[in-house]
N, C-alpha and C positions, 0 to 999 in steps of 0.2 A: 400868085405867090403862095407857097405852102404855109400852113399854120405851124407855129412853134410847137415842138413836141415835149417841151419841158414846162412844168407848172411855174408860173412866175412867182418869185418869192413873196411879192405883195399879196398874192391870192391865197397863200397858205395860212392854215390855222396857227396862231402864235402859241407855241407849246407852253411858254411861261404863263399864259393866260388860261390854257386848258387845265393845267394842274400845278399849283404852287409847290407841290411835293416833288416835281421833277428836278433831279439833282443836276447841277452844273458840272460837278466833278465825279470821277468814278468811285472815290471812297464813300461818298454819300449816296451812290447809285448802285452800280453793278456789284461792288465789293462791300456793301454796307454790312452784311452779316459777319464778315471776317474781322472788321474793325470796330464793330458796335461797342465792345467793352470800353474803348477809349472815349466814347462820347460822354460817359459819366465823369470824365476827368478833364478832357481837353477841349470841350466845346465852349461856345459863348455862354450857353446856359450854365455850364459848370463853373465858368469864371465868375458869373454873377452870384451863384450859390456860395462860392468861396469868399467873395467880397462880403456877403451877408454874414458868413461864418466869422471872418476876421473882425468885422464891426461888432458883432455880438460878443465875441471873446474879449475885445478891447474894453467894451462897456463893463463886462463882468470883472475884468482885471482891475479896472480903475476903482470900482465900488468895493470889491472884496478886500483890496489892500488899502483902502482909505486914502487914495492918492490925492483926491480933490477935496479940500475941507468942506464940510457941510453936506456932502453927498451921502445919502442913506446906504446902509448895507442891504443888499437884496436877500430875500429869503430863498430857501432851496426851491420852492415852487416858482418864484419869479425867475430865477436862473434857468430852471427847466423850461419855463414858458418861452424864454428867449432862444434857448437852444432848439426848441421844437420848431421855431421859425426856419431853422436851417434844415432839420431832418424832414420837414414836410414840404420843402421847397420843390415845386413841380411845375407842370404846364401852366396852371392858372397864375402862379407867381411870376413865371417867365413873361407871360402876356401882360401882367400888371406892371412889371418893371419897364417893359417896352413902352407902355402908355405913358408912364412918368417921364421916361427919357425923351419922348417926343416933345415934351414941354421943356425939360431942363437942357436938352441937347448936351448932356454931360452924363456919362454912364455911372461914375462913382457917386455923383450928387443924387442921381436917381435912387441908388441903393440907400443912401442916407435918408431920403424922404420915405422910401419904402419901409425902412425899419422904424422910423419915427411914427409912422401910421400904426404899426403894430404896438408900439408903446401906448399910443392914445387909445387903442382898442382893448388894452389889457384889462380894464375894469370889468368888461363884459365876461371875461374868462376867469378872472381871479377875484373879483369883488371890488367894491369901491375903495377899500382900504389899501389897495396895492400902491406902492410908491413908484411904479414904473413910469407913469406919465411925468413925474417930477424930475426924472433923470434924462429927459429927452435931449437936452443940450450936451450930454456926455457922449451921444452918438457922434462919431467922427471927431472927437475932442482933440484939438491941436494937431490934427492929421492933415497932411497933404494927400492927394489922391494916390500918389505913388507909394505912400506908406501902406495903403490897403492893397494896391495892385501887386507890389513885389511879393508880399506875403501870400497873396492869393495864387499867384503863378507858382511860387515855390511849393505850395501845398498841392496844387494841381499836378505839377510835373512829378513830384514825389509819389503821389498816388498812382499816376499813370505808369511810372517806372516800376514801382514795387508791387503793385497789385495786378498789372496787366502785362506790360512788356517783358519785364524780367522773368516772371514765371513761364511765359511762352518761349522766350529765348533759352531758358534753362532746360525746359522740356525738350526742345529741339536738340540742344547739345547733348543731353542725356541719350537721346535716340541715336545720334551719330556715334556716341561712345559705345552704346549697346551693339551697334552694327560692327564697330571695330573689334569688340571682343568676339562676336559671332564669327567673324572672318579672319581672325588673327593668324590662322594657319593656312589660309588660302594663298598659294604662291601666285605671284603676278609679275609679268614682265614689265619692268619699269621703262619709262621713256623719258630720257633727258634730251632736251632740244628736239623732241619728237622722234628720237632714234632709240633703238633697243639698247638698254643699259642694265646694270646690275639688278637682278631680280629682287623683289621685295615681297611683302604680303599685302593683300587688299586691306586687311584689318589694320596693319601698321600705318598705311597711308590715310585711312579714315581717322586713326588715332591722332595723327599729326593735326588734322583739321579740328577735331574735338578739343585737343589740348590748346590750340590757338584760341578757339572760341571761349573756352572756360577761363582763360587768362583775362580776356577782355571783360567777361562777366564779373570776375572778381574786382576789377577796377571799377566797373559801373556800380556794383553793390556797395562799394566803399565811398562813392562820391558824396560830397556834402551838399546840402540844400540850405542856402543862406537867406537871411532876411533882416530887414531893418525897420524901425519905426522911430524917426528922429526929426520929422518936420520938413519944411519947404526947401531948405538947403543943407540938411543934415546937422544943424547946429542946436537943435532943441530951443530955438529962439522963442517961439510962441509959448512953449511949455514953461520956461523959466520965468517969463513975464507974467503969465496967468497964475502959476502956482510955484513961486520961488522956493518954497520949503521942501519940495519933493526932490528925491535923488533920481532924476530922470534917466540917466544912463542905466541905473539898476532896474527901474521900472521897465525900460525898453528891453533890456537883456532878458529879464525874467519872463516878459510876455512872449518874446520871440521863441525862447526855449520852451515855454509852456505849449507852444504850437508844434513842438518837435523839430524845430529848425535850429540852425547855427546862427548866432547873433553876429552881425557885421557892424562894428562900432564906428567905422569911418566911411562915410559915403557923401555924395552930393545929394541932390534931390532924389536921385534914383539909387537903388541898390545896384552895384556895379556890374552885375550879371556875369562875373568871371566864372562863377560856379556853373552857370548854364553852358558857357563855352567849353569848359572842361568836360562836362557830362556829354554834350553833343559830339565832341570830338571822339570820346570813347565809344559812343553808340555808333557813330559813323565808321569807326575802325572795326567794330564788330560786324557791321554791314559788309565791309569790304572783305573780311575773312569769309563771311558767309557767301559772298559773291564768288570768291575763289572756289568754295565748295560746290556751288551751283555749276560753275563752268567745268570743274573737274568731273562731276558726275555726268554732266551733259556729254563730255568727251568720252567717258567710260561707256555711256549708252551708245554713242556713235560707233565706238570701237567694238562693241559687242560684249564687253565685260559684264555690264548689267543688261538684263532683259526686263522690259517694262511689262507688267501684268496688265492685260487689257481690261478696261472697265466695261461691264455689260451695257450695251446700248450706245456707248460713246463713239464718236467719229474722230479719227485721227486726221484725215485729209478729206476735203470735199470732193476730190476727184480720184485719189489713189487709195483704194480700200485697204491695202495691206499695211498702211502706216499707223504707227502708234507714236505720235510726236511727243517729245519731252517738254510739253508746254508748261508744266509746273515749275521747272527749273528756268525756263526762258522768262516766264512771268516774274519769277523771283528776281532774276538778274535786273530786269527793267525797274522793278519797284525798289530794289536796293540802290540803284543808281539815282532814282528820284529822291529817295529818302536821304541819301548821303549828300546830294547837292543842296537840299534844303537845310540839313544839319550844318553843312559847311558854311552856308550863308548866315545862319543863325549865329554860329560860333564866331564868325569873323566880324559881323556887324554889331552884335550886342555888347561887345567890350568897349565900344566907342560911343561917347555921348559928349556933345559940344559943351564945354564949360560945365555949368551946374545942371543943365537939362536940355535935351531936345526930344522930340516925339518919335524919332525913327524906330525906337525899340517897341513902341506901342503897336505899330502896324506889324513889325517883324514877328513879335511874339504870338500874334494871332495865327501864325503858320506852324506853331509847334505841333498842333494836332495832325496836320497832313504829314509832317516829317516822321512822326512816330507811326502814323497810320500806314504809310507805304512800307515801313520796316516790318510792322506786324503782319501785314498782308504777305510780304515775302516769306516771313517765317512760317506762316500757315501753308503757303504753297510748297516750300521745301519739305515740310513735315509730311504733307500729303504725297509728294513725289517719292520720298524715301520709302514710304510704306507700300509702294506699288512696284518695288524692284526685286528682282531675283538675280542670282549670279550664274553665269554660264561657265561652270567649272571645266567642262570639256573643251570649250574654246580656249580658255586660259592654258590648259595643259598642252594643246596643240601649238599655241603661240610660243610657249616656252621651248617646246621640243624643236621648233623651227629656228631657234636662235642659239645654237651651241657656241657661237663665237663670243657670247658674253662671258664664257669661262676663261677668256684670255686674261682677264684681270686677276683672278685667284691664282692661275698658273704662274704668271710672271711674278706675282707677289711671293709665291712659294719659292720660286727660283732665287729671288733676291735674298730671302731668309736663308736658303741653303748656301748661297755664296758667302754670306756673312759668317756662317758656321764652318766654312772652310771646304765645302764641296767644290770640286773642280768641274769645269765645263759649263758653268752657269753664267758666262759672260753675256752681256747685252740682252737681258731677259725681255725688257720692254720692246726693244727693236725686233727681236725674233718673233714675239707674239703679234706685233704690229704687222709684220710681213705675212704671218700665217692667216690673220683674221680680217684685216681691213679690206672692206669692199667684197668680202666673200661670205657665202653661206657654208658653214661647216656641218657635218653630221657628227653623231656621237662617235662613230668609228674614226673619223678624221681626228677628232680631239684626243681620243684615247691613244691612237697611234703616235701622235706627237708627244704626248706625255710619256709614253713608254720608251721613247728614244732619247729622253733627256739625260738619263743617268742620275736621276734623283735617288736619294736614300729610299730604301724599300717601303718604309712606313709612310713617307711623304707621297711617293708615287701611288701607293694603294689608296691613300686619302683622296688624291686628286682623281684617280680612276673611278672612284665610287661617286664622285660629284656629278650632278646634272643641273641644268638650268632651274628645274623645279625645286631642287634641294639647296640651291645656292642662295639662301635668303638670310644668312647671318643670324643675328639675334632679333630679327623683325618680330617674330611671335612673342618673344619675351618682353620686348619694349612696350607692347600694348598695356602691360600691367602698370606702367607709370601713370596711366590715366587715373588710377585709383589712389595715387599717393597725394 
């Protein structure tokens, strides 16, 4: 009996044991460099830092506004000490929180204990006269975990969108717009249903995509980020029992707005997440327009409209040396599909919570990072791909010159106008052009001979005789200017 020629799985080194840094997913492995800026906003460590941030600001808010009777007012140094806990939050603090959570088996409670320890340690930094240890029980005061979590997620997503994703998406769209302006006068044979159609310009077609992308970006830039802090079922129940003299809705609203968020006054235990669903639907729509751009550019490359500039040392195919594959656009397509699928799931599931609370949103929201990560990776790939393109103007000219039948449209339209103006012999213009052009390749001479025999007014005939597929682009060049409006 022959020996097996495959190493048995049980005999292999366990990669997870060999290096804990080996990533399970591509965003934290192969593509880490492209999505790294999102880590500071949408990672588990970022979530914990924002939780600390919210807890710190809530404590400062309560003391600064004298909400809880008997609570001391913090000095500027004491407030700064608390805020420094957030700004210095790094690897050591991540590890410390993990240790606390192993005991509490509750992530937000771990944050509470973490911050209380900082209050207990304050005298070593600020002196024995600091009041910080005495306000320890104002940490997480009257809060449910979701009061902290919803605000933390809102801050995280806002930061990721405004500081990372939106600038990258805007830069990409600006680059598409720049290409549209650069090629606004480049005639291009249009294909509708894959068949030769009324010519356009390459710039105008790129402008359509840039215009669509910019419209989605305007929606995303105006999306709201909501937050709430109102207790276990949104009633301020514990608040009014503990401190009945405070105007808790005002305390809540001013705190949420202090964080730069929009206050949601009516919630269950959770903030309803509708703003997230709205945002993710908008980002997914941007993804799909960008996917359209990627597939169009891929098709233009396949057709020869765009030439890919080879990268020195790069391999297009492992066996066919001549190939320069459009991998940037293919990679973008796949990542946009993954991103949109995740965003669709987030948008459809986050708007539902059974009665006053269930935990489905807790697990779901931990996938916000991958959803934006795949989109950011796609944006990066499209930008790289666009920068490696050139236009084969000679091929476009040949393609146009081989399709004189596309002038059937303007000729029959001119005949219709002439008929309305009272010119005789203009009957059945569409049918006559259909008979001339359908299923046939015409030359310039064929078309000009037909025009010459129509009996059109001299100026109309001259205008049509001067027309060519390359010049029959209407207002395409001028339309690109609407990108700047």
